[in-house]
N, C-alpha and C positions, 0 to 999 in steps of 0.2 A: 636182743633185737629191739629197735625203737617201738615204742607203743603207738597205737593209733592216734591218741591225743597229741603226741609229739609230732607225728607226721602232718596232722591237720594244722598245727601251729606254723610249721615250716611253709606249708602251702599258702596260708594266709599272708605271711610275710612276703612271699614271692608275688602274690597278686597285688599287694599294696605297692610294691616297688614298680611293677609294670604300670600301675595307674599314675604314679608320680611322674614317670618318664613320659607317658602319653600327654599329661597336662603341660609339661614343660616344652614339648615339641609341637603342640597344637593350640597355642594361644591361651594357656592356663594362667594362673595368677602371677607367675613369674615372667610372663611375656606381655609386651604392650598390646593394647587393643588395636585391631586393624583399623586403618583410617577409612572413613566413608565420606564421599563428596557431600559438601553442604549445598544449600539451595542456590548458591551462586557459582558452583564449580561442578556441574554435572556433565555427563557425556553429551555430545551433540544430539539435538532432537531429531535430526534426519538420519534414518537408519537404512533407507532404500539405496540400492545400487544406482550410481549416476548413469546418465545416458552416454557420457563421453569419457575419454581418458585424459581430458585436459587437466592440467595442474593449475592451481591458483598462482597468481603473480606475487602474492605476499601472504603472510600469516593472517589468519582470521578473515580472509576474503570470502570464505564459504565454510559452512559447518563449524561455526564457533561453538564454544562450550554451551551446554544447556544451562537453564536458569529456572528457578521455581519461586514464584511470589510467596513471601512469608506472611504478608498481611492477610488476614481472613477477610474475604470479600464474598458477596452474594451475587448470583446471576438470576435475573427474572426476565420473562417476556413482558415487555412494557407496552407494546402495541401489536395488533394483528390486522390482517386484512388488506395490506398494501399489495398492489399489483406491479410486479417487476420494478421495484424501486432502484434508483441508480445513484442519486446524490442527496446529501443532507447539509443543512446549514442552520445555525442557531439564530433565532429571533431574539431581540434584546430582552424580552420578558421571560426567556427561558424555554419557550416553545420551540419546536423543531419543524422546519419546512423541508419537505421531501419531494423529489421528482419521481414520477413514474414513467417508465420507458415509452409507453404508448402516447404520451403527450399531456399528462396530468400533473398538476401541482396539488399537494395536500399539506395541511398543517396538523401536527400532532400536539395535543394539549398537554398541560402539566400532569394530567392524570392518565395519559395514554389514549385519549379519544382521537380518532382520525376524522378530519373534516370532510365535507363534501368537496368534489373537484372544483378547482379554481379555473375559471374560463378566461379566454382572451389571448392565449398563446398562439404563435404562428404554427402552421401545420408541420409536423415532423415526419420523416421517413423512418418508421420503426422496424424496417426489415433487417434481418441479421443482427448485427451489433449496434445498429443505429437507434435513434429515438430521441426523446427528451433526456438529457444526460445530467450534467452537473448544475449546481445552483450556488450563488454567492449573494449575500445580503450586503447592501451598501453600508460602509462603516458609519455613515450618518443616517441610517435608516429611520431613526425616530423622527427626523425632520423631513427627509425626502421620500420615504417609503419605496425606494427604488430596489428592484431585484434584478440580478443578472443571471443568465443561464446559457448553457451550450446545447446544441442539438444538431442532428444530421439534416441538412437542408437539401432539397431537390433543386437541381439546376439543369441548364441545357446540355451539359456534357456529363452528367452523373450527379453524384452527391458530394457534399463537403461539410466539414465541421464549421459551424457558425456560432457566433456569440450575439446574444440579444439582450435587451433590457426593457423594463417597463415598470410602471408604478402599481403597487398592490393597493387596490381600492380600500377605502376606509371600512367598508363592511366585509372585506376579505373574500369577496365572491368572485372577483375577476382581476385580470391584469389590464391596466389602462395604458394606452399609447405605446403598445409594444413596437419595437423597431430593432432590426438587425444592425449591429454596429461593426461587425467584422466577419469576413468569410475567408477561410483558409484555402487558398487556391494552390494548385489546380483541382478542379472537380475530377472525380473518377467514377467510372461505372462499376461500383462494387459496394458492399455493405459491411466491411470489416475495418477495424483499426482506426477509429475516429479519435482515439486518445480522449481528450475532452474534460480535463479537470481545470478548475478555476481557483486562484489564490490571490489574495491582496498582497501587494508588495510593501506595505507599511507607509507608502506615500500617496495612497489613494488611486493607484493604478493596478491593473490586473495582469497576473501571469495566466497564460492559456497554454495548455498542452495539446498537441496534435499527434495522431498516429501517421504512419507512412503508408497506410491503406493496404498493407499486407502482400499484395500481389508482387511477384518477382518482376513484373513488367514495369512497376512504378516505384517500388520501395527504395531504389537507388537515389531517389530525389531527397531522401533524408540527408544525403551528403551535399545537396545543391543549395546554395544560398539565395537562389531566385525562386524557390518554392517553399511554401509554408507547411509542407508535410514532414513528419518526423522531427518536430521542433518543439521548443518551449518559446513562446512569444511573450512580449510585454507591451501592453497597449494602455491607452487612457480610457476613461469611461465613455469617451466619444468614439473609440475604436482607432485612434491614431497612434503611430509609433512615438516613442519617447526619444528626445535628443540624446539622452544618456545611454541609450541602447548601444551595444558594441559595434553594430554594423551601420549605424545611422550615418547617412551621407555618402556611403559607398555606392557607386552607380550600378554595380552588378549584383547588389544584395538587397534583400527585403529589409527595410529599416526596423521592422517589428521583431526580427529574430533575436532571441536572447541566448540560446544554445541550440546545437544541432547534432545530427547523427543518432537520433533516438528511434526506437521501434514503435512501441504503443504505450505511451505514458498515460496511465490511468490514476496516478497518485502524485500530487505535489503538496508540499507543506513547508512552512517557515519554522526554523528552529527558534524556540521562544527566548533563548539567551543570546545566540550569536547573530540572529537575523538572517542566517544563510538559507538559501532555497535548496531543499532536497526533493528528489523524485524517485518513483518506483515505476518500472516499465516491464511489461510482459515479454518474456523471451519465447523462442519456438520450443523445441524439445530440449529443455535445459536453458540456462542463461537468463532467467529472471534477474533483474538488476535493481540495486539501490545506488543512486548516484548523488554526490554533492555537486551542485551546479555552480560552475564558474562562468561568468558572462563571456560569451564569444567562443567557448571551447567546443570541441568536437568529441562526441561520445561514442563514435565508432561504427554504429550500425549502418549498413550491413557488411562492412569491411572486416570488423573483428566481432567475435561473439563467443561466449562460453556455452552456446547451444549448437544444435544441429537442425537440419531441415526435418520436417515431420516425416519425410520419406526415409530418413536415416542418413542421408548424404551430408557432406560437409557444406557449410555456408561459405560461399566464395572460395578462398584459398584455405579455409579451415584453420585460421589463425586467431589467437586471442589477444595479441599485442601488436601495436604498430606505433612507431614514433609519431608524436603529435596528436594522439588520440587518448582520451581519458580512460582509465581503468575504473570499473565499478568499485565502490566501497565494499559492496557485498553482492553475492549472487547465489542462486539456488540451482541445483541440478540433482534430482528432477525438480520440475517447476512446482510452485505453489500458486501461481497466477495472481500476483498482487494487484488489487484495484485501489480503492481509496485508502489514503494514509493520513495520520495525524500525529503530531508530537503532543505528549501529555504534560500538562503544567505541574502536576503533583499536588493540586489543591485538595484532593481527598485522600488519595493513596500515595503517600510521600515517596515510597521506594520506586515508584514509576516516574518520578520527576525527570523530564527531558528525554524519556524513552520514546522510541518511534514505534507506533502501532500500525499494522497493515492488515487490511481485509483480504483474505485469501479465498479465491474462488475454487479452483481445483483442489487446493490444499484443505479446504473445509475447516478453517480455523482462523483465529486472529493471531497474527505473529507479533511478538513483542521483542524489539531489538534494544539491547543496552549498548549505548554508544559512549565511548570515552575518547577524547582527542581525535574525533572524526574516524574512529575505528570501532567496528562492531565487536564487542567483547563477550557477548552472551545472547542467547536466543531462547525464547519460551513460546509455547503454543497454548493459547487459551480457547475455550469453548469447543475443543475437539470432540467432546462427548455429544455435542448437539448434531453432528453429522450434516452441517449445512454449508452451502456456498455463501460466503460473505462478500457483499459488494462495496460497502462503505463503512467507515468507522469515524466517530466524532466524539470529542470531549464536550459534554453538555455544560451549560451555564452553572449547573449544580455540582460540577466536579466529577460526575459519573461518566463512564465510558459507554457510548451507545454504538451498537453494531447492527446493521440491517442485512437481511438475507436476500439472496438473488433467486426469486421464484415467483410464481403467479400469485400465490397466497402467502405473502412474505410476512416475516415478523421482525420487530425491532427489539433487540435485546438491550438490557441495562445492567451494567456491572457497577456495583456500588458497595459501600460498607454495610 
């Protein structure tokens, strides 16, 4: 009979054989390592169920691959104590001027100190979504000291988005000779969807975004060329239309209209390489959009949309495509509620060069979109851990990215190396 020692040897050989088989079938040394996504090829960042069953019109129109910044960066709270800030712009010396919704301008120093309120602005209607909104610094500010801003203005038939300008006094205590240069008519008795971003066109003129004022009773005027609602406009610093605008000289159209069919455009930015104008607009339930703006084109609202009514019903005929109307380059469902946007030049964090950054309100993050050949190829979400509604985002003169929160005691974040 076999000895106990012999049987134990046979058992050991059997166990070794089983171990070798297990290694070869479960990724052992004879099998290739399983592939893992790198920082530029991650699953989409959005994991929640969409509100609709609509399908995108083309690849990467929504839920593009995720991305993760490889450069080590730091996040700090650069300034505190702002009251419902809305817009930001760089001063030539690197300081940042900020609007506060209730009607105040403030300047943030290079060390994060917030100035006293700057006086001399016209009265704003700060009810609902209204107030003192965006701000833009004259490209020749060092000589002119001129500042431009948008606000919700009271009128005889309701409120309207208005554009004003004035000179910042030498002591920076007040705005001198403030005047309204443009009012987006018609007025409407409501306090929502003013749009209201400003952007320079590279030729010394201003792009101005407007909302369609939200209500179903008026939002159809986003499709009408004799109304300034739901539009991107292009005006001079005197408030006049430019002869090169697409509808200039047409008797039934407002000559200041640059594009139309928009819902509530709270973000516009110029691509630093191509010079193209891009925008972001808030959708209803689903259907936030990023669009590449082509002069004279129709962007569809409220005829086409990738969202639905807040009630859950379809918008119009419930269609997402119609001939003659532009498709968004990118959309979100569910929404992130994009407000201010900016392209990043890459002066400090090179891998962000020419990426589009968006301040997300309901999304509570800063969205980073990697764009190649006018297509979004990847998306990343920054500052998620802060749990804040973000209203605007700005590349500072120092190359850092600044993001301001939307709250009564708001903070200005600084992202840098």
